C-alpha positions in Angstrom: 0.0 0.0 0.0 1.8 3.0 -1.3 5.1 3.9 0.3 4.3 3.9 3.9 1.0 2.3 4.8 -2.3 3.7 6.0 -3.2 5.2 9.3 -4.3 2.8 12.1 -7.9 1.8 12.0 -10.1 3.9 14.2 -7.9 7.0 13.9 -10.0 10.2 13.6 -9.9 11.9 10.2 -8.1 15.2 10.0 -10.6 16.5 7.4 -14.1 15.2 6.7 -16.3 16.2 3.7 -19.8 15.3 4.8 -22.5 15.0 2.1 -21.2 18.1 0.3 -22.8 19.2 -3.0 -22.0 22.0 -5.4 -24.0 23.5 -8.3 -23.1 26.0 -10.9 -26.4 27.3 -12.3 -28.5 24.3 -13.4 -25.5 21.9 -13.4 -24.7 19.8 -10.3 -20.9 19.1 -10.3 -20.7 17.5 -6.9 -23.6 15.5 -5.4 -23.7 14.2 -1.8 -20.0 13.3 -1.4 -18.7 12.1 1.9 -14.9 11.6 2.2 -12.5 11.3 5.1 -8.8 12.4 4.9 -6.5 10.9 7.5 -3.1 12.0 8.9 -0.2 10.2 7.2 -2.3 9.0 4.3 -2.2 9.6 0.6 -5.7 9.5 -0.8 -5.6 9.3 -4.6 -8.6 11.0 -6.2 -9.5 9.5 -9.6 -12.2 10.4 -12.2 -12.7 11.5 -15.7 -12.3 15.1 -16.7 -15.5 16.8 -15.5 -16.1 14.2 -12.8 -15.9 16.8 -10.0 -12.3 16.4 -8.8 -11.3 20.0 -9.4 -14.4 21.3 -7.7 -13.8 19.1 -4.7 -10.2 20.2 -4.2 -11.2 23.9 -4.7 -13.7 23.4 -2.0 -10.9 22.2 0.3 -8.7 25.0 -0.8 -11.3 27.7 0.0 -12.1 28.7 -3.6 -15.7 27.3 -3.5 -18.0 26.8 -0.6 -20.4 23.8 -0.6 -24.1 24.6 -1.4 -25.0 21.9 1.1 -23.2 19.5 3.5 -20.3 20.6 5.6 -16.5 20.4 6.0 -15.0 19.4 9.4 -11.4 19.9 10.5 -10.4 18.0 13.6 -14.1 17.1 14.1 -15.3 20.7 14.1 -17.3 22.3 11.3 -15.4 25.0 9.5 -16.1 27.6 6.8 -13.4 27.8 4.2 -14.5 31.0 2.6 -11.2 31.9 1.1 -7.7 30.6 0.3 -6.3 32.4 3.3 -8.9 30.7 5.6 -7.8 27.3 4.2 -4.1 28.1 4.6 -4.7 29.2 8.2 -6.0 25.7 8.9 -2.9 24.2 7.3 -4.4 23.3 3.9 -2.0 23.9 1.0 -2.8 23.3 -2.7 -0.5 22.7 -5.7 -2.8 23.3 -8.6 -2.5 21.6 -12.0 -2.4 24.9 -13.8 0.6 26.8 -12.6 -0.4 29.9 -10.6 2.7 31.9 -11.1 3.3 35.6 -11.8 5.7 35.4 -14.7 7.2 38.9 -14.2 8.0 38.4 -10.5 11.1 36.7 -9.3 11.3 33.1 -8.2 11.7 34.2 -4.6 8.7 36.6 -4.8 6.6 33.7 -6.2 7.6 31.3 -3.5 6.7 33.8 -0.7 3.7 35.4 -2.4 1.2 36.3 0.3 3.8 35.8 3.0 6.5 38.3 1.9 8.9 39.2 4.8 9.1 42.9 5.6 11.2 45.2 7.8 10.1 48.8 8.5 7.2 48.5 6.0 9.6 47.5 3.2 10.2 44.1 1.7 13.1 42.4 3.5 15.0 41.2 0.4 17.7 39.4 2.4 15.0 37.4 4.3 13.0 36.9 1.1 16.0 35.3 -0.7 17.0 33.2 2.4 13.5 31.8 2.9 13.0 31.1 -0.8 16.3 29.2 -1.0 15.3 27.1 2.1 12.0 26.3 0.4 13.7 25.3 -2.8 16.2 23.1 -1.0 13.2 21.0 0.1 12.8 19.8 -3.5 16.5 19.6 -4.3 16.3 22.7 -6.5 19.4 24.5 -5.3 20.8 25.8 -8.6 18.1 28.3 -9.5 18.6 32.0 -9.4 16.0 33.2 -6.9 16.2 36.8 -8.3 15.4 35.7 -11.9 11.8 36.1 -13.2 10.0 32.8 -12.8 8.7 33.3 -16.4 12.2 32.6 -17.6 12.1 29.1 -16.3 10.6 26.2 -18.2 7.3 24.6 -17.2 9.0 21.8 -15.3 11.1 24.2 -13.1 8.1 26.4 -12.5 6.2 23.3 -11.2 9.1 22.5 -8.8 9.0 26.1 -7.5 5.2 25.8 -6.8 5.8 22.4 -5.1 8.5 24.0 -2.9 6.1 26.9 -2.1 3.4 24.5 -0.8 5.8 22.2 1.0 7.6 25.1 2.8 4.4 26.0 4.7 3.7 24.0 7.9 0.8 22.3 6.2 -1.4 19.5 7.7 -3.2 18.7 4.4 -1.4 19.0 1.1 -3.4 18.7 -2.1 -1.5 17.8 -5.2 -3.4 18.3 -8.5 -1.6 16.6 -11.3 1.9 17.5 -9.9 3.7 14.9 -12.1 2.2 15.9 -15.4 5.1 18.0 -16.4 7.9 16.2 -14.5 10.5 13.8 -15.7 10.9 10.4 -14.0 13.8 11.6 -11.9 11.8 14.7 -10.8 8.8 12.6 -10.0 10.9 10.4 -7.7 12.1 13.5 -5.9 8.5 14.5 -5.4 7.5 11.0 -4.2 10.4 11.1 -1.7 9.1 14.4 -0.4 5.7 12.9 -0.1 7.1 10.0 1.9 8.7 12.6 4.3 5.4 14.3 4.7 3.6 11.0 5.3 6.1 10.2 8.1 5.4 13.6 9.7 1.6 12.8 9.7 0.6 15.1 6.9 -2.6 14.1 5.0 -2.4 14.3 1.2 -4.8 14.3 -1.7 -3.1 13.2 -4.9 -4.7 13.6 -8.4 -3.1 11.9 -11.3 -4.1 10.5 -14.7 -1.1 8.2 -14.6 -2.6 5.0 -13.2 0.8 3.4 -12.7 1.4 6.0 -10.0 -1.6 5.0 -7.9 -0.1 1.9 -6.3 3.3 3.5 -6.1 2.2 6.5 -4.0 -1.3 5.9 -2.7 -3.0 4.3 0.3 -6.6 4.5 -0.7 -8.3 5.6 -4.0 -11.6 7.5 -4.1 -13.3 7.4 -7.5 -15.6 10.2 -8.7 -18.0 9.9 -11.7 -20.4 12.6 -12.8 -20.1 14.4 -9.4 -20.8 11.3 -7.3 -18.4 9.2 -5.1 -18.6 5.8 -6.8 -16.3 3.9 -4.4 -13.3 4.0 -2.2 -10.9 1.2 -2.8 -7.3 0.1 -1.9 -4.5 1.6 -4.0 -3.5 -1.9 -5.1 -6.7 -2.3 -7.0 -6.0 -3.5 -10.6 -5.9 -0.7 -13.2 -8.6 -2.3 -15.3 -11.0 -2.2 -12.3 -10.0 1.5 -11.6 -10.8 2.4 -15.2 -14.2 0.6 -15.0 -15.0 2.5 -11.9 -14.0 5.8 -13.5 -15.7 5.5 -16.8 -18.5 3.0 -16.1 -17.2 0.6 -18.7 -14.2 -1.5 -19.5 -11.6 -0.2 -22.0 -9.9 -3.2 -23.6 -7.3 -1.3 -25.7 -5.7 1.8 -24.2 -3.9 2.6 -27.5 -6.4 1.7 -30.3 -4.1 2.6 -33.2 -5.6 1.6 -36.5 -3.6 1.6 -39.7 -6.4 1.5 -42.3 -5.6 4.2 -44.8 -5.2 2.6 -48.2 -4.2 5.6 -50.2 -0.9 6.2 -52.1 2.4 6.7 -50.2 2.1 10.5 -50.4 4.2 12.8 -48.3 2.1 15.5 -46.7 4.7 17.1 -44.4 8.3 17.5 -45.5 10.7 19.3 -43.2 14.0 20.0 -44.8 17.2 20.9 -43.0 15.5 23.1 -40.3 17.8 25.2 -38.1 17.1 27.5 -35.3 20.0 29.0 -33.3 20.5 27.2 -30.0 17.5 24.8 -30.3 17.2 23.0 -33.7 20.1 21.6 -35.8 19.6 20.4 -39.3 16.3 18.6 -38.8 14.8 16.7 -41.7 11.7 14.5 -41.5 8.6 13.4 -43.4 5.1 12.4 -42.5 3.0 10.5 -45.0 -0.7 10.4 -45.6 -2.4 8.1 -43.1 0.7 8.0 -40.8 1.3 8.9 -37.2 5.0 9.8 -36.5 5.9 10.1 -32.8 8.6 12.4 -31.5 10.3 11.3 -28.3 13.2 12.7 -26.3 14.2 14.1 -22.9 13.0 17.5 -21.7 15.1 20.1 -23.5 15.8 17.9 -26.5 14.0 20.4 -28.8 10.7 18.5 -29.3 8.4 21.4 -28.6 10.6 23.8 -30.4 10.4 21.6 -33.5 6.6 21.5 -33.4 6.4 25.3 -32.9 8.7 26.0 -35.8 6.7 23.8 -38.2 3.4 25.4 -36.9 4.7 28.9 -37.6 4.7 29.9 -33.9 8.5 30.4 -34.0 10.8 31.6 -36.8 13.6 29.3 -37.9 16.9 30.5 -39.3 17.2 28.2 -42.3 15.6 25.2 -43.9 12.1 24.7 -45.3 8.7 23.4 -44.3 6.7 21.9 -47.2 3.1 20.8 -47.1 1.8 18.8 -50.1 4.6 20.2 -52.2 4.1 23.8 -51.2 6.6 25.7 -49.0 5.2 27.4 -45.9 6.6 30.8 -44.8 8.7 30.8 -41.6 7.2 32.3 -38.4 3.7 32.8 -39.9 0.9 31.0 -38.1 -1.7 32.1 -40.6 0.4 30.8 -43.5 0.7 27.4 -41.7 -3.0 27.3 -41.2 -3.7 28.2 -44.9 -1.3 25.3 -45.8 -3.4 22.9 -43.8 -1.4 22.6 -40.6 -3.1 22.4 -37.2 -1.4 22.6 -33.9 -2.4 21.4 -30.5 0.2 23.1 -28.3 1.8 21.9 -25.1 0.2 24.6 -22.9 -3.5 24.8 -24.0 -4.4 27.6 -21.7 -1.7 30.1 -22.7 -1.3 29.1 -26.3 -4.3 27.2 -27.5 -7.4 28.9 -25.9 -8.9 32.3 -25.2 -10.1 31.5 -21.7 -12.8 34.1 -21.2 -14.3 33.4 -24.7 -17.1 30.8 -25.1 -16.7 27.2 -26.3 -18.3 28.1 -29.6 -15.9 31.0 -30.2 -12.8 29.0 -29.3 -13.8 26.2 -31.7 -14.5 28.6 -34.5 -11.4 30.8 -34.4 -9.5 29.0 -37.2 -12.4 29.2 -39.6 -13.8 32.6 -38.7 -12.1 34.4 -41.6 -12.7 31.7 -44.2 -16.5 31.6 -43.4 -17.1 35.4 -43.2 -19.2 37.2 -45.8 -18.4 40.7 -46.8 -16.2 41.0 -43.8 -18.9 39.9 -41.4 -18.6 36.9 -39.2 -21.1 34.1 -39.9 -22.0 33.7 -36.3 -25.0 31.5 -36.8 -23.1 29.2 -39.1 -20.1 29.2 -36.8 -22.3 28.2 -33.9 -24.0 25.5 -35.7 -20.8 23.9 -37.0 -19.1 24.3 -33.5 -22.1 22.5 -31.9 -21.8 19.6 -34.4 -18.1 19.0 -33.8 -18.3 19.5 -30.1 -21.0 16.8 -30.0 -18.8 14.5 -32.1 -15.8 14.9 -29.8 -18.1 14.6 -26.7 -17.1 17.9 -25.1 -18.8 18.0 -21.7 -20.2 21.5 -21.2 -23.3 23.3 -20.0 -23.8 24.8 -23.5 -21.8 26.4 -26.3 -21.9 29.8 -24.6 -20.1 28.5 -21.5 -16.7 30.2 -21.0 -14.0 27.7 -21.9 -12.0 28.5 -18.8 -14.9 26.9 -16.8 -14.4 23.5 -18.5 -12.2 20.8 -17.0 -8.7 20.4 -18.5 -9.6 17.4 -20.6 -12.7 19.1 -22.1 -10.6 22.2 -22.8 -8.2 20.0 -24.7 -11.1 18.5 -26.7 -12.1 22.1 -27.6 -8.7 22.6 -29.2 -9.1 19.4 -31.1 -12.6 20.4 -32.1 -11.2 23.6 -33.7 -8.9 21.5 -35.9 -11.7 19.1 -36.8 -13.9 22.0 -37.9 -11.1 23.6 -40.0 -10.2 20.3 -41.6 -6.4 20.6 -41.8 -4.4 17.9 -43.4 -1.4 17.9 -41.0 -1.9 17.8 -37.3 0.9 18.7 -34.9 0.3 17.4 -31.4 2.5 18.5 -28.4 1.7 16.4 -25.3 -1.9 15.9 -26.5 -3.1 13.9 -23.5 -1.3 15.6 -20.7 -3.7 16.1 -17.8 -6.4 14.1 -19.7 -8.2 11.1 -18.1 -8.1 7.6 -19.5 -11.6 7.8 -21.0 -10.9 11.1 -22.8 -7.5 9.8 -23.9 -9.1 6.9 -25.8 -11.5 9.4 -27.4 -8.5 11.5 -28.5 -6.8 8.4 -29.9 -9.9 7.5 -31.8 -10.0 11.0 -33.3 -6.3 10.6 -34.4 -7.4 7.3 -36.1 -10.2 9.1 -37.9 -7.8 11.7 -39.1 -5.3 9.2 -40.5 -8.0 7.0 -41.9 -9.2 10.0 -43.9 -5.7 10.5 -45.3 -4.4 13.1 -42.8 -0.9 13.0 -41.2 0.0 13.4 -37.5 3.3 14.4 -35.9 3.0 13.8 -32.2 5.3 14.8 -29.4 4.8 12.9 -26.1 6.7 12.2 -22.9 4.6 9.1 -22.4 6.6 6.4 -24.0 3.8 3.8 -24.0 1.7 6.4 -25.8 4.4 7.1 -28.3 4.9 3.4 -29.1 1.2 2.5 -28.9 -0.1 5.3 -31.2 2.8 5.8 -33.7 3.8 4.1 -36.9 7.4 5.4 -36.6 9.2 7.1 -33.7 11.8 9.8 -34.2 14.0 10.4 -31.2 15.5 13.8 -30.5 18.7 14.6 -28.6 20.2 18.0 -28.1 18.2 19.6 -30.9 18.9 16.9 -33.5 17.2 13.7 -34.6 19.3 11.0 -33.1 17.5 8.1 -34.9 14.3 6.5 -35.9 12.6 3.3 -34.8 9.7 1.3 -36.0 7.0 1.6 -33.3 5.9 -2.0 -33.8 9.2 -3.4 -32.8 10.8 -0.8 -30.7 11.0 -0.9 -26.9 11.0 1.8 -24.3 14.6 1.0 -23.6 15.4 1.5 -27.3 13.9 4.9 -27.2 15.5 6.0 -23.9 19.0 4.8 -25.1 18.7 7.0 -28.2 17.3 9.9 -26.2 20.1 9.8 -23.6 23.1 8.7 -25.7 25.8 10.8 -27.2 24.4 11.9 -30.6 26.9 10.3 -32.8 26.6 6.8 -31.3 23.4 6.0 -33.2 24.1 7.8 -36.5 25.1 6.2 -39.8 26.9 8.8 -42.0 25.1 9.7 -45.2 21.8 7.9 -44.3 19.9 11.1 -43.7 19.5 14.3 -45.6 21.6 17.3 -44.7 23.7 15.3 -42.2 20.7 14.3 -40.0 20.3 10.6 -39.8 16.8 9.1 -39.9 16.8 5.4 -40.9 14.4 3.9 -43.5 13.5 7.2 -45.2 14.6 6.2 -48.7 12.3 7.5 -51.3 10.2 9.5 -48.8 11.3 13.0 -49.7 9.6 13.6 -53.0 6.9 16.3 -52.9 3.3 15.5 -53.6 2.3 16.4 -57.1 -1.5 16.3 -56.7 -3.1 17.6 -53.5 -5.7 15.3 -52.0 -9.2 16.4 -51.1 -9.6 17.6 -47.5 -10.9 14.7 -45.4 -14.1 15.4 -43.4 -12.4 14.4 -40.1 -9.0 15.8 -40.6 -7.6 18.0 -37.9 -8.0 21.7 -38.3 -5.3 24.3 -38.3 -6.4 26.0 -35.2 -4.4 29.1 -34.4 -2.1 29.6 -31.4 -4.2 32.6 -31.2 -1.2 34.7 -32.0 -1.5 38.4 -32.9 -1.9 37.7 -36.6 -5.1 35.7 -35.9 -6.9 37.9 -33.4 
């Protein structure tokens, strides 16, 4: 049972949620939930996106108050009317979406709300010292605490937020998808910290969509579905049973890759000797019609930078991106969209969505200009088309007018996919497409990928989830230090094969002359010819949704 065992039977709960319910307008998101949280226990909270997990933890964090029922701490009813009220009772929350102020320093973010002062002014010396002590808790000793946190990558920002929560003398720590952006080594650091907290009698709520982490870290598992508590089971419960409890049905194949496109061996995406100073070095690759090509590599290997360059979000210094034989201008998102490229970015909230806008508006951004008449937006048509594609992708929402920021993370991701489905792009670029997405929604996304390739589209997919890369790809390209270190057939490759390439010295796996422009990618003979005749746009092909950059707003 997890790493340290569960509290002794008969021990009083630290926190009790007693028959709590929460409604937003006509929608009930939590319904009659009773849950006990014990000192020294890790309770894993599972459920599909939209099951009520986020609402429940926000209730504990003081963001939402229950409409009925009550919350007890140490057996006494309490009112958690604010985040400060929750913190005063020793409740700390590490949210899935990073709540950082990018322009402020690392130290200021760590001590935000608890900034030390002297004589009415910020005590900079104490600020730095306390921040360094907090960061030392997560082994993050090499960061410049005076640097703006926005200069750090997502992984390091996550570690800073974990350090912030753990530095407080918390009795209950809520961890909402804390490992989603962490590497294996960083996850082990976090789990070690959780073991220390467990020994100190701290209660923890842990949310993760990585089911393999459940038995590794948890003691008990509480499963929510449609706002109701379905069951509370031991952490050692088999994954198939956990999935059945979560989605209400069995899922026989977690990676339902189908290779049923029978068209010609056409190259849809052809990347030629792409270079970007400091990040990309002589990258060449192709993706054919009906094909999923996975891109693996360690954090910092250049995977996301490659996707962004192809999508037009970043300029590149030299090289060429060609779609169906036609070159695409560097650094122009609109040009990439016009060429038939769609991009699901790594960070959907800051790069893929306009959060205050409605579901219908977000789905329609990529097609707004193309469907306008005499400069006027076809709002009725946009809404009708958005509704149809949202239904096809099973976006769980109140209605099309609901602000997309109010959807769960998985349903927000489906909105980004729906935009591409509506626009009908031929080439879909996916950067961590299932990060923070539950197992049921993952399978729906995989089925959509199959529909895209079955219709003759092409998919280039970056993922840190090696089983996902191997399970949903036809070929896997492995990046290392901004270069493609090699290629593997997904049907025969192993995770060890991929990790060896990702971590090895670049030259160890390269065969001189086997790739174009000095970049070696095996088995690409004859794959570089441009397509002479464009294919018709498939009905289900992904759409070139914008990164909502300035040239699309």
